[in-house]
PAZAPA-4460 file (N, C-alpha, C; in steps of 0.05 Angstrom, whole numbers, plus 32768, in hexadecimal, padded with zeros to 4 digits):
% residues 238
    n_x    n_y    n_z   ca_x   ca_y   ca_z    c_x    c_y    c_z   seq   type   mol
   80C1   822A   7F83   80D0   8243   7F86   80EC   8240   7F78     1      M     A
   80EC   8233   7F61   8105   822C   7F54   8114   8246   7F4C     2      S     A
   812E   8246   7F51   813E   825D   7F49   813D   8275   7F5B     3      G     A
   812A   8275   7F6F   8127   828B   7F81   8136   8285   7F9B     4      A     A
   8141   829A   7FA7   814E   8297   7FC1   8139   8291   7FD6     5      E     A
   813F   827F   7FE9   812B   827A   7FFE   8128   8292   8010     6      P     A
   8110   8295   801B   810A   82AB   802D   8118   82A5   8048     7      L     A
   8126   82B8   8053   8135   82B3   806B   8123   82B9   8084     8      R     A
   8122   82A6   8096   8112   82A7   80AE   8124   82A6   80C6     9      V     A
   8120   82B9   80D9   812F   82B9   80F2   811C   82AE   8107    10      L     A
   8123   8297   8113   8112   828A   8127   811C   8292   8143    11      I     A
   810B   829E   8153   8112   82A5   816F   810C   828C   8180    12      L     A
   811F   8284   818F   811C   826C   81A0   812E   826F   81B9    13      S     A
   8131   825A   81C8   8143   825A   81DF   8135   825D   81FA    14      G     A
   811B   8265   81FA   810B   8266   8213   80EE   8264   820B    15      A     A
   80DF   8255   821A   80C2   8251   8215   80B7   8240   822C    16      N     A
   809E   8244   8233   8092   8232   8247   8088   8218   823A    17      N     A
   8091   8213   8221   808C   81FA   8213   80A8   81EE   820C    18      H     A
   80A8   81D7   8200   80C1   81C9   81FA   80CD   81D4   81E1    19      N     A
   80D9   81EB   81E2   80E5   81F8   81CB   80FC   81E9   81BF    20      W     A
   810A   81D9   81D0   8121   81C9   81C6   8118   81B4   81B1    21      R     A
   80FF   81AC   81B3   80F3   8199   81A0   80E4   81A7   8189    22      A     A
   80D5   81BC   8191   80C3   81C8   817D   80D2   81DB   816A    23      T     A
   80E7   81E8   8173   80F6   81F9   8161   8102   81EA   8149    24      T     A
   8110   81D4   814D   8119   81C5   8136   8103   81BB   8124    25      P     A
   80EC   81B4   8130   80D5   81AB   8120   80CA   81C1   810E    26      A     A
   80C9   81D9   8119   80BF   81F0   810A   80D3   81F7   80F3    27      L     A
   80EC   81F6   80F9   8101   81FB   80E5   80FF   81E7   80CE    28      K     A
   80FC   81CE   80D5   80FA   81B9   80C1   80E0   81BC   80B0    29      A     A
   80CA   81C3   80BD   80B1   81C7   80AF   80B3   81DE   809A    30      A     A
   80C1   81F3   80A2   80C4   8209   808F   80D7   8202   8078    31      L     A
   80EC   81F4   807E   8101   81F0   806A   80FC   81D8   8057    32      E     A
   80E9   81C7   805E   80E7   81AE   804E   80DE   81B3   8031    33      E     A
   80D1   81C9   802B   80C9   81CF   8010   80DD   81E0   8001    34      G     A
   80F2   81EA   800E   8107   81F9   8000   8100   8217   7FFD    35      G     A
   80EA   8220   8008   80E2   823C   8005   80EE   824E   801A    36      K     A
   80F5   8242   8031   8100   8252   8047   811B   8247   8050    37      F     A
   812B   825A   805A   8144   8253   8067   8143   825F   8083    38      A     A
   8143   824E   8097   813E   8258   80B2   8158   8257   80C3    39      A     A
   815B   826D   80D2   8171   826F   80E5   8166   8271   8101    40      T     A
   8170   8262   8114   8166   8262   812F   8179   8272   8141    41      V     A
   816D   8283   8152   817D   8290   8167   8171   8288   8182    42      T     A
   8182   8280   8194   817A   8279   81B0   8183   828F   81C3    43      E     A
   818C   82A6   81B8   8195   82BC   81C8   8185   82D5   81BF    44      N     A
   816B   82D4   81C4   8159   82E9   81BB   8160   8304   81C7    45      V     A
   8167   8304   81E1   816D   831D   81EE   8186   832B   81E4    46      S     A
   8197   831C   81D5   81B0   8329   81CB   81AD   8334   81AF    47      S     A
   8195   8330   81A3   8191   833A   8188   8192   8359   8187    48      L     A
   819F   8363   8171   81A1   837F   816C   8194   8385   8151    49      L     A
   818D   839F   814C   817F   83A5   8133   818C   839A   811A    50      P     A
   81A7   839B   8118   81B4   8392   8100   81B1   8373   80FC    51      H     A
   81A9   8365   8111   81A5   8348   810E   818C   8341   80FD    52      D     A
   817B   8354   80F8   8163   834F   80E8   816A   8351   80CA    53      L     A
   8180   835C   80C3   8188   8360   80A7   8189   8346   8098    54      K     A
   817C   8346   8081   817C   832E   8070   8165   831B   8074    55      G     A
   8157   831F   808A   8140   830D   808F   8126   831A   8084    56      F     A
   8114   8309   807B   80FA   8312   8072   80E4   8310   8087    57      S     A
   80E9   82FE   809A   80D5   82F8   80AE   80E2   82EE   80C8    58      V     A
   80D6   82F5   80DF   80DF   82EA   80F9   80C8   82D8   8103    59      V     A
   80CF   82C0   810C   80BC   82AE   8118   80C2   82AA   8135    60      L     A
   80AF   82AD   8146   80B3   82AB   8163   80A9   8290   816D    61      S     A
   80BB   8280   8178   80B5   8268   8188   80C1   826D   81A4    62      N     A
   80BE   8286   81AD   80CC   8290   81C4   80B9   829F   81D7    63      Y     A
   80BC   829B   81F0   80AF   82AC   8204   80BE   82AB   821E    64      N     A
   80B8   82BF   822E   80C3   82C0   824A   80AB   82BF   825D    65      E     A
   8099   82AC   8257   807F   82AB   8265   8084   82A9   8284    66      F     A
   8077   82BB   8292   807A   82BB   82AF   808F   82CD   82B9    67      G     A
   80A1   82D7   82A8   80B6   82E9   82B0   80AA   8305   82B4    68      K     A
   80AF   8311   82CA   80A3   832B   82D1   80AD   8342   82BF    69      K     A
   80C7   8342   82BA   80D2   8359   82AB   80DC   834F   8290    70      D     A
   80CB   8353   827C   80D4   834A   8261   80E1   8361   8252    71      V     A
   80E2   8379   825E   80EF   838F   8251   810D   838B   824D    72      S     A
   8118   8378   825D   8134   8373   825B   813B   8362   8243    73      S     A
   8127   8356   8236   812C   8345   821F   8134   8356   8207    74      V     A
   8123   8369   81FF   812A   837C   81EA   8128   8398   81F4    75      W     A
   813D   83A7   81F3   813D   83C3   81FB   812E   83D4   81E5    76      K     A
   812A   83ED   81EB   811B   83FF   81D9   8127   8400   81BD    77      D     A
   8141   8400   81BB   814E   8402   81A1   8145   83EA   818F    78      E     A
   8145   83D2   819A   813E   83BA   818B   8120   83BA   8185    79      M     A
   8110   83C2   8198   80F3   83C3   8194   80EC   83D6   817D    80      R     A
   80F7   83ED   817E   80F2   8401   8169   80FB   83F7   814D    81      V     A
   8113   83EB   814D   811E   83E1   8134   810D   83CA   8129    82      A     A
   8103   83B9   813B   80F2   83A2   8132   80D8   83AC   8125    83      F     A
   80CA   83BF   8133   80B1   83C9   8128   80B6   83D8   810D    84      I     A
   80CC   83E7   810C   80D2   83F5   80F2   80D8   83E0   80DD    85      D     A
   80E5   83CB   80E4   80EB   83B5   80D1   80D1   83A9   80C7    86      W     A
   80BE   83A4   80D9   80A4   8399   80D1   8096   83AD   80BF    87      I     A
   8094   83C5   80C7   8085   83DA   80B8   8091   83DE   809C    88      R     A
   80AA   83D7   8099   80B7   83DA   807F   80B1   83C4   806C    89      G     A
   80A1   83B0   8074   8098   839C   8062   809F   837F   8069    90      G     A
   80AA   837B   8081   80B2   8360   8089   809C   8353   8099    91      R     A
   80A1   833A   80A2   808C   832B   80AF   8094   831F   80CA    92      G     A
   8080   8319   80DA   8083   830D   80F4   806F   82F5   80F6    93      F     A
   8079   82DE   80FF   8069   82C7   8103   806D   82BD   8120    94      V     A
   8057   82B6   812D   805A   82AA   8148   804B   8290   8149    95      T     A
   8056   827C   8156   804B   8262   8158   8044   825B   8175    96      V     A
   802C   8252   817A   8021   824A   8194   8026   825F   81A9    97      H     A
   803A   825B   81BB   803E   826E   81D1   8053   8284   81CA    98      A     A
   805A   8286   81B1   806F   8299   81A9   8067   82B6   81AB    99      G     A
   804D   82BB   81AF   8044   82D7   81B2   8040   82DE   81CF   100      S     A
   8044   82CB   81E1   803F   82D0   81FE   8058   82DC   820B   101      S     A
   805F   82F4   8202   8077   8302   820A   8073   831F   8204   102      V     A
   8083   8331   820F   8081   834E   8209   8065   8359   820E   103      F     A
   8059   8352   8225   803F   835D   822B   803F   837B   8231   104      Y     A
   8057   8386   8235   805A   83A3   823A   805E   83B2   8220   105      D     A
   805C   83A5   8209   8063   83B0   81EF   804A   83AF   81DD   106      W     A
   8039   83C4   81DC   8020   83C4   81CD   8023   83BE   81B0   107      P     A
   8038   83C8   81A3   803C   83C4   8186   8041   83A6   8181   108      E     A
   8051   8399   8192   8056   837D   818E   803C   836D   8191   109      F     A
   802C   8373   81A6   8013   8365   81AA   8000   8369   8192   110      Q     A
   7FFF   8382   8187   7FEE   8387   8170   7FF7   8377   8158   111      A     A
   8011   8374   8154   801C   8365   813E   8016   8347   8141   112      L     A
   8019   833D   815A   8014   8321   815F   7FF6   831A   815D   113      A     A
   7FE5   832D   8163   7FC8   8329   815F   7FBA   831B   8176   114      G     A
   7FC9   8309   8184   7FBD   82FB   819B   7FD3   82F0   81AC   115      T     A
   7FCD   82EB   81C5   7FE0   82DF   81D8   7FD1   82D4   81F0   116      S     A
   7FE0   82C6   8201   7FD4   82BB   821A   7FCE   82D2   822D   117      W     A
   7FB5   82D3   8236   7FAC   82E8   8248   7FA6   82DD   8264   118      G     A
   7F9D   82EE   8276   7F98   82E5   8292   7F82   82D0   8294   119      Q     A
   7F6F   82D1   8281   7F58   82BE   8282   7F5B   82A8   826D   120      S     A
   7F72   82A7   825F   7F77   8292   824B   7F7C   8277   8259   121      T     A
   7F72   8262   824D   7F76   8247   8258   7F74   8233   8241   122      H     A
   7F77   821A   8247   7F73   8205   8233   7F6C   81EA   8241   123      H     A
   7F5F   81D9   8232   7F59   81BE   823C   7F70   81AB   8235   124      G     A
   7F69   8191   8235   7F7D   817D   822E   7F82   817C   8210   125      K     A
   7F99   8173   8208   7FA0   816F   81EC   7F8C   815A   81E1   126      I     A
   7F81   8160   81C9   7F6F   814D   81BD   7F6D   8152   819F   127      H     A
   7F61   813F   8190   7F5C   8142   8174   7F44   8154   816F   128      D     A
   7F47   8166   815C   7F31   8178   8156   7F33   8182   813A   129      N     A
   7F1D   818D   8130   7F1B   8198   8115   7F20   81B6   8116   130      S     A
   7F30   81BF   8103   7F37   81DB   8100   7F28   81E6   80E8   131      V     A
   7F19   81FB   80EC   7F09   8207   80D6   7F19   821F   80CB   132      Q     A
   7F1A   8221   80B1   7F28   8236   80A3   7F15   824D   809D   133      I     A
   7F1B   8265   80A6   7F0B   827D   80A1   7F1E   8295   80A1   134      V     A
   7F1C   82A8   808F   7F0B   82A7   8077   7F1A   8298   8061   135      P     A
   7F0C   828D   804E   7F19   827E   8039   7F27   828F   8024   136      L     A
   7F23   82AA   8026   7F2E   82BC   8011   7F49   82C7   8019   137      T     A
   7F52   82C4   8031   7F6C   82D0   8039   7F82   82C0   802B   138      H     A
   7F97   82CD   8022   7FAD   82BE   8014   7FB8   82A7   8023   139      P     A
   7FB9   82A9   803E   7FC4   8293   804D   7FB3   827A   804C   140      I     A
   7F99   827E   804E   7F86   8267   8050   7F77   8260   8037   141      T     A
   7F7A   8270   8022   7F6B   826C   8009   7F6F   8250   7FFE   142      A     A
   7F5A   8241   7FFB   7F5C   8226   7FF0   7F60   8210   8004   143      G     A
   7F66   8218   801D   7F6A   8204   8032   7F4F   81FA   803C   144      M     A
   7F4E   81E1   8046   7F36   81D5   8050   7F38   81D0   806E   145      A     A
   7F21   81CB   807A   7F21   81C3   8096   7F33   81AB   809A   146      E     A
   7F41   81AA   80B1   7F53   8194   80B6   7F52   818B   80D3   147      F     A
   7F5C   8174   80D9   7F5C   8169   80F3   7F79   8169   80FE   148      T     A
   7F7C   8170   8117   7F96   8170   8124   7F93   8168   8141   149      T     A
   7FA9   815F   814D   7FAA   8159   816A   7FBD   816E   8176   150      R     A
   7FB1   817F   8188   7FC0   8196   8191   7FB5   81A0   81AC   151      D     A
   7FC1   81B5   81B6   7FB7   81C3   81CD   7FA9   81DC   81C4   152      E     A
   7F8F   81DF   81CB   7F7F   81F5   81C0   7F79   820A   81D5   153      F     A
   7F84   8222   81D1   7F80   8237   81E4   7F64   8243   81E3   154      W     A
   7F5B   824D   81FA   7F41   8259   81FB   7F43   8275   8209   155      E     A
   7F33   8287   81FF   7F31   82A2   820B   7F4B   82B1   820A   156      N     A
   7F59   82B0   81F3   7F72   82BE   81EF   7F6C   82DC   81ED   157      C     A
   7F81   82EC   81F2   7F7F   8308   81EC   7F7E   830B   81CE   158      L     A
   7F6C   831C   81C4   7F69   8320   81A7   7F6B   833E   81A2   159      L     A
   7F7F   8345   8191   7F84   8362   818C   7F72   836D   8176   160      M     A
   7F6A   8386   8178   7F5A   8393   8163   7F69   8391   8148   161      P     A
   7F5A   838B   8133   7F65   838A   8119   7F70   836E   8110   162      G     A
   7F73   835C   8123   7F7C   8341   811C   7F66   8332   810D   163      A     A
   7F6E   8325   80F7   7F5B   8316   80E6   7F5E   82F9   80ED   164      V     A
   7F48   82ED   80F6   7F48   82D0   80FD   7F47   82C0   80E3   165      V     A
   7F5A   82AD   80E0   7F5C   829C   80C8   7F52   8280   80CC   166      L     A
   7F53   8277   80E5   7F4B   825B   80EB   7F41   825A   8108   167      A     A
   7F2D   8248   810C   7F21   8245   8127   7F1F   8228   812E   168      R     A
   7F1D   8223   8148   7F18   8208   8152   7F04   820A   8169   169      V     A
   7EF5   81F5   816E   7EE2   81F4   8184   7EEC   81DF   8198   170      T     A
   7EFB   81E7   81AD   7F05   81D4   81C0   7EEF   81C3   81CC   171      P     A
   7EF2   81A9   81CD   7EDD   8197   81D4   7EDA   8196   81F3   172      Q     A
   7EC1   8197   81FC   7EBB   8196   8218   7EC4   817C   8225   173      K     A
   7EC5   8166   8216   7ECD   814D   8221   7EEB   814D   822A   174      A     A
   7EFA   8161   8220   7F16   8163   8227   7F1C   817D   8237   175      F     A
   7F07   8188   8243   7F0A   81A0   8253   7F07   81BA   8243   176      G     A
   7EFE   81B8   822A   7EFB   81CF   8219   7EE2   81DE   821E   177      G     A
   7EE0   81F5   8212   7EC9   8207   8216   7EB1   81FF   8205   178      S     A
   7EB6   81F2   81EF   7EA0   81EC   81DC   7E99   8205   81CC   179      G     A
   7EAA   8219   81CD   7EA6   8232   81BD   7EBD   8236   81A9   180      K     A
   7EB7   8244   8193   7ECB   8249   817F   7EE2   825A   818A   181      E     A
   7EFA   8252   8184   7F12   8262   818D   7F25   8265   8175   182      E     A
   7F31   827D   8172   7F44   8281   815B   7F5E   8271   8160   183      P     A
   7F69   8266   814A   7F83   8259   814B   7F97   8263   8137   184      V     A
   7F8E   8274   8124   7FA0   8281   8111   7F96   829D   810B   185      A     A
   7FA8   82B0   810A   7FA1   82CC   8106   7FB5   82DA   80F5   186      L     A
   7FAC   82EF   80E7   7FBE   8300   80D7   7FBB   831D   80E0   187      A     A
   7FD1   832C   80DF   7FD1   8348   80E5   7FE2   8357   80D1   188      T     A
   7FDF   8371   80D0   7FF0   8382   80BF   7FFA   839A   80D0   189      T     A
   8011   83A3   80C9   801D   83BA   80D6   802E   83C9   80C2   190      M     A
   8025   83E1   80BA   8033   83EF   80A4   8032   83DD   808B   191      G     A
   8049   83D9   807F   804B   83C8   8068   8052   83AB   8070   192      A     A
   8053   83A6   808A   805A   838B   8094   8042   837B   809D   193      G     A
   8047   8362   80A4   8032   834F   80AA   8039   833D   80C1   194      R     A
   8024   8333   80CF   8028   8320   80E4   8016   8308   80E1   195      G     A
   8020   82F1   80E8   8010   82D8   80E7   8014   82C9   8101   196      F     A
   7FFE   82C2   810E   8000   82B4   8127   7FF1   829A   8125   197      T     A
   7FFE   8284   812D   7FF3   8269   812C   7FF4   825E   8148   198      L     A
   7FDD   825C   8155   7FDC   8253   8171   7FDE   8235   8173   199      L     A
   7FDD   8227   815D   7FE2   820A   815D   8000   8205   815F   200      L     A
   8008   81EC   8163   8025   81E5   8164   8030   81E2   8180   201      G     A
   8020   81D7   8192   8028   81D3   81AD   8041   81C1   81B0   202      H     A
   8042   81AC   819F   8058   8199   81A0   8061   8190   8184   203      D     A
   8074   817F   8183   807F   8176   8169   806A   8167   8159   204      V     A
   805A   8156   8166   8045   8148   8157   8032   815B   814A   205      A     A
   802A   8170   8158   8018   8184   814C   8025   8193   8135   206      A     A
   803E   8199   8138   804D   81A7   8123   8050   8196   810A   207      I     A
   8052   817C   810E   8056   816A   80F7   803C   8163   80E8   208      N     A
   8025   816D   80F2   800C   816A   80E4   800E   8178   80C8   209      N     A
   8006   816B   80B3   800A   8176   8098   7FFC   8191   8094   210      A     A
   7FE4   8194   809F   7FD6   81AD   809C   7FE2   81C4   80AC   211      A     A
   7FED   81BD   80C4   7FFB   81D1   80D3   8013   81DB   80C3   212      F     A
   8022   81C9   80B6   8039   81D2   80A6   802F   81E4   808F   213      K     A
   8019   81DD   8083   800E   81EE   806E   8009   820A   8078   214      Q     A
   7FFB   820C   808E   7FF4   8226   809A   800E   8235   80A1   215      L     A
   8020   8227   80AE   8039   8234   80B6   8048   823F   809E   216      L     A
   804B   822F   8089   805A   8238   8071   804C   824E   8062   217      C     A
   8032   824B   805F   8022   825F   8051   8022   827A   8060   218      R     A
   801E   8278   807B   801E   8290   808B   8039   829D   808C   219      G     A
   804E   828E   808D   8069   8299   808D   8070   82A7   8073   220      T     A
   8068   829B   805D   806D   82A8   8043   805D   82C2   8041   221      E     A
   8044   82C1   8049   8034   82DA   8048   803F   82EF   805A   222      W     A
   8048   82E8   8072   8054   82FC   8084   806D   8308   8078   223      A     A
   807C   82F8   806A   8095   8301   805E   8091   8312   8045   224      A     A
   807D   830B   8035   807B   8317   801A   8060   8323   8014   225      T     A
   804B   831D   8023   8030   8327   801C   8021   8316   8009   226      G     A
   802D   8300   8000   8020   82ED   7FED   8026   82D1   7FF5   227      S     A
   8017   82BE   7FE9   801B   82A1   7FEE   801C   8292   7FD4   228      V     A
   8032   8283   7FD0   8035   8274   7FB7   8031   8256   7FBC   229      T     A
   802D   824E   7FD5   8028   8231   7FDB   800D   822A   7FD0   230      F     A
   800B   8213   7FC3   7FF1   8209   7FBB   7FE6   81F7   7FD1   231      A     A
   7FCD   81FA   7FD9   7FC2   81E9   7FEE   7FC0   81CC   7FE5   232      P     A
   7FC4   81B9   7FF6   7FC2   819D   7FEE   7FA5   8196   7FE7   233      P     A
   7FA1   8180   7FD8   7F85   8178   7FD1   7F73   8175   7FEA   234      P     A
   7F7F   816B   8000   7F71   8168   8019   7F84   816D   8030   235      S     A
   7F7B   817D   8043   7F8C   8183   805A   7F82   8174   8073   236      T     A
   7F70   8162   8070   7F67   8152   8087   7F7B   813D   808D   237      R     A
   7F83   813B   80A7   7F97   8128   80B0   7F8E   810C   80AC   238      K     A
***
């Protein structure tokens, strides 16, 4: 991306039922190591106002208020309307692991995220597993190969209509998994905007997996611009 300004990413952080203090810096580093993105972190999500979105191409959520009964206090109607208008105008939204498990009272947010933790969602123990790429024709996953990662794999997530599954995993029964295929990466569209959700990335070790970084960067660029300029590596197997 020589000569081009980096795409500006606003990372939502500061609360999560996971170790956001460790994973947020890891996500920021993964995005910025290739020079294509410049990431800004906010740990005061509830204080954001519509004008705070100005200049950014994409918002990435590593944030949730999981278990909090009233999430309406996080973003008031003015911010919610402005965010959806911002997305529909051609910007992007990315969510990592539990970053979509918030705003359950906000249908447009849930539609954009594509999936989130539901009442019957669960997971087994962290283990090594193979991630299958589907479909191979989507700009985010085109040219990528099956890869191995060590992560926490969610099962029976909420899946929104219109969400396109880009990658799947089969949680292994030996580790408390279902033995059935489960989505781990999805894409959505809203107006002229786009959403990318990556349910992988439970901890820093998972984020530092080379193929996870590829998916994260490719999905973030697609969410921001609608295209992907990253070339897939010769092999994405760990």
